[in-house]
C-alpha positions as a Python dict, from the first residue, in 0.01 Angstrom:
ca = {
    (1, 'M'): (0, 0, 0),
    (2, 'S'): (143, 332, -94),
    (3, 'G'): (247, 554, 193),
    (4, 'M'): (283, 267, 433),
    (5, 'D'): (634, 222, 578),
    (6, 'L'): (697, -139, 544),
    (7, 'S'): (986, -126, 792),
    (8, 'L'): (753, -42, 1079),
    (9, 'P'): (618, -333, 1304),
    (10, 'T'): (268, -439, 1211),
    (11, 'V'): (2, -663, 1361),
    (12, 'Q'): (-251, -888, 1198),
    (13, 'I'): (-608, -880, 1317),
    (14, 'S'): (-928, -1059, 1197),
    (15, 'L'): (-1249, -865, 1204),
    (16, 'W'): (-1596, -1006, 1174),
    (17, 'R'): (-1708, -890, 826),
    (18, 'S'): (-2010, -715, 967),
    (19, 'D'): (-1794, -513, 1205),
    (20, 'A'): (-1571, -415, 910),
    (21, 'V'): (-1870, -307, 709),
    (22, 'V'): (-2011, -97, 995),
    (23, 'H'): (-1665, 57, 1065),
    (24, 'F'): (-1618, 140, 702),
    (25, 'D'): (-1959, 293, 657),
    (26, 'W'): (-1910, 505, 964),
    (27, 'L'): (-1558, 617, 864),
    (28, 'I'): (-1669, 732, 524),
    (29, 'T'): (-1958, 932, 658),
    (30, 'V'): (-1823, 1081, 983),
    (31, 'D'): (-1637, 1414, 990),
    (32, 'L'): (-1314, 1308, 1156),
    (33, 'D'): (-1247, 1671, 1259),
    (34, 'A'): (-1563, 1644, 1473),
    (35, 'V'): (-1468, 1320, 1647),
    (36, 'P'): (-1332, 1395, 1993),
    (37, 'T'): (-969, 1288, 2030),
    (38, 'Q'): (-703, 1343, 2292),
    (39, 'H'): (-412, 1331, 2037),
    (40, 'P'): (-388, 1395, 1660),
    (41, 'A'): (-258, 1038, 1617),
    (42, 'E'): (-604, 904, 1704),
    (43, 'K'): (-752, 1083, 1408),
    (44, 'Q'): (-470, 963, 1190),
    (45, 'A'): (-520, 605, 1307),
    (46, 'L'): (-886, 620, 1207),
    (47, 'A'): (-797, 758, 866),
    (48, 'D'): (-536, 478, 831),
    (49, 'L'): (-797, 220, 915),
    (50, 'L'): (-1029, 372, 643),
    (51, 'T'): (-752, 351, 397),
    (52, 'R'): (-680, -13, 471),
    (53, 'L'): (-1047, -110, 452),
    (54, 'E'): (-1069, 83, 117),
    (55, 'H'): (-771, -68, -44),
    (56, 'E'): (-732, -415, 110),
    (57, 'T'): (-1091, -541, 121),
    (58, 'D'): (-1397, -561, -99),
    (59, 'I'): (-1595, -369, 165),
    (60, 'P'): (-1625, -47, -46),
    (61, 'G'): (-1849, -238, -288),
    (62, 'V'): (-2122, -317, -32),
    (63, 'T'): (-2468, -194, -89),
    (64, 'Q'): (-2680, 3, 155),
    (65, 'E'): (-2880, -318, 211),
    (66, 'Q'): (-2563, -494, 312),
    (67, 'V'): (-2467, -206, 546),
    (68, 'D'): (-2814, -219, 712),
    (69, 'A'): (-2787, -603, 752),
    (70, 'A'): (-2440, -568, 906),
    (71, 'R'): (-2556, -302, 1152),
    (72, 'E'): (-2839, -541, 1255),
    (73, 'E'): (-2594, -827, 1299),
    (74, 'V'): (-2357, -621, 1506),
    (75, 'S'): (-2630, -465, 1717),
    (76, 'R'): (-2755, -814, 1813),
    (77, 'D'): (-2432, -862, 2014),
    (78, 'M'): (-2504, -560, 2230),
    (79, 'G'): (-2591, -651, 2588),
}
């Protein structure tokens, strides 16, 4: 991925697809400047997550119906 320093340590995580869809949908619609943060790195980390989801998954091609279904699935896990 362009802009990523491959010499830096990385971690691998697995996300439930529905979580990834919900995160992506939120990240593309939220104004990151309005999200409360304590440090500029937090905003950058969210932007980096969005970039990874955009370029390394098929998530950007989901329909609104799929987003709605993912939201429903994720919200079922709430206590």
